[in-house]
Every structure is written in C-alpha cells, then in structure tokens.
C-alpha positions in Angstrom: 103.5 141.8 79.2 100.8 139.3 78.2 100.9 135.9 79.8 98.5 134.3 77.3 99.1 135.9 73.9 102.4 135.2 72.1 104.2 138.1 70.5 104.9 137.6 66.8 106.9 139.5 64.3 107.2 138.4 60.7 112.4 138.3 59.1 115.7 137.0 60.6 119.0 138.6 60.1 121.4 136.4 62.2 121.3 132.9 63.7 119.9 129.6 62.4 116.1 129.5 62.6 114.1 126.3 62.1 113.5 125.2 58.5 110.4 127.4 58.3 112.4 130.4 59.5 110.8 130.6 62.9 112.3 131.1 66.4 110.0 129.9 69.2 110.8 131.4 72.6 109.1 130.8 75.9 109.6 133.1 78.8 108.7 131.8 82.2 107.8 134.6 84.7 106.1 134.9 88.1 103.7 137.8 87.9 104.8 141.4 87.2 107.9 141.5 89.3 110.5 144.1 88.2 112.9 141.3 87.2 110.3 139.5 85.1 109.1 142.8 83.4 112.8 143.7 82.6 113.4 140.2 81.2 110.4 140.6 78.8 111.5 144.1 77.7 115.0 142.9 77.1 113.8 139.9 75.2 111.5 142.0 73.0 114.4 144.4 72.2 116.8 141.6 71.3 114.2 139.9 69.1 113.4 143.1 67.3 117.1 143.8 66.7 118.3 140.4 65.7 115.3 138.2 64.7 112.9 140.8 63.3 109.8 139.0 61.9 111.1 135.5 62.6 110.2 135.0 66.2 107.3 134.0 68.5 107.4 134.8 72.2 105.1 132.9 74.6 105.1 134.3 78.1 104.0 131.8 80.7 103.1 133.3 84.1 103.7 130.5 86.7 101.6 132.3 89.3 98.6 131.5 87.0 99.8 128.2 85.4 102.4 126.6 87.8 101.9 123.1 86.2 103.7 124.3 83.1 107.0 124.6 84.9 107.5 120.9 84.9 107.5 120.4 81.1 110.5 122.6 80.6 112.1 121.8 84.0 111.9 125.4 85.2 113.6 125.9 88.6 114.2 129.6 88.6 112.5 132.7 87.2 112.6 134.4 84.9 113.8 131.7 82.5 113.9 131.9 78.7 113.6 128.7 76.8 114.4 128.5 73.1 112.1 125.8 71.7 113.0 126.3 68.1 115.4 126.0 66.4 116.6 122.9 68.2 118.4 122.0 70.4 116.4 123.5 73.3 118.4 126.2 75.2 117.7 127.9 78.5 118.8 131.2 79.9 118.0 132.3 83.5 117.8 135.9 84.6 116.6 139.3 83.3 118.4 138.9 80.0 120.3 142.3 80.5 123.6 140.9 79.3 123.0 141.3 75.6 126.1 139.5 74.4 125.6 136.6 76.7 122.0 136.1 75.6 122.9 136.3 71.9 125.6 133.7 72.3 123.4 131.6 74.6 120.7 131.5 72.0 123.2 130.9 69.2 122.2 134.1 67.5 125.8 135.3 67.6 129.0 133.3 67.9 131.4 133.9 70.8 133.7 136.7 69.9 137.4 135.8 69.9 139.4 137.6 72.6 141.3 140.6 71.3 145.0 140.9 71.7 146.0 143.7 74.1 
C-alpha cells in the first residue's frame, strides 16, 4: 500500500463515471494496521472487477499527513471518499461488504428484495 502514489487503471463497466470516464477515490488510513491494509486490498479488488481502467486511488496515511483529514472531514479510519463522480460519497470501514460498498459508491443499484 503506497501512501503517496495513486493507483491507476485505464475502462468502466458499471456505474456513472465523471464526464471524462474517471472515478477518483481517496482512501484514508492510519499506517499499516490490519484493517487499513484489508480496506486497501478490498478496494483494489472492487475497482479491478467493476471499474477496470477507469479509476484512480489515492491513499492518504494520516500518520504522515494528519492535516489532510480536515479537508474531507475524516473522523474514522479507514474511510473511503469518492471524489468523482460527484456527489462526494464516504464509506467507513474495511470495505469487506462488497454489496454495501458497490451500492454506497453508486456502482450498483440496490437489489430489490426477493419474494420468499
């Protein structure tokens, strides 16, 4: 997990990217804690599966740059912030609930409950 270098991958399959086809995601972490490492791994996997080539991940380590927490109003870590496409969205946690993350980022619509 690199705190300084954004991860990029050039094609989107689902969701509504910005007019230039780019999803800008910012993951706030605090060092290499297991939860932060898991969040990054889960985010990379989701992006590769659902936004292949159309995303940019910026990892911000608040142990190194705590002043950056204020700009996105970060109160818990890890926190994922979707900067583009607008509106800005936030998800707190290790991003292990795939369906919740996809819906939270507007990559996938909420599935209708099935009749039982």
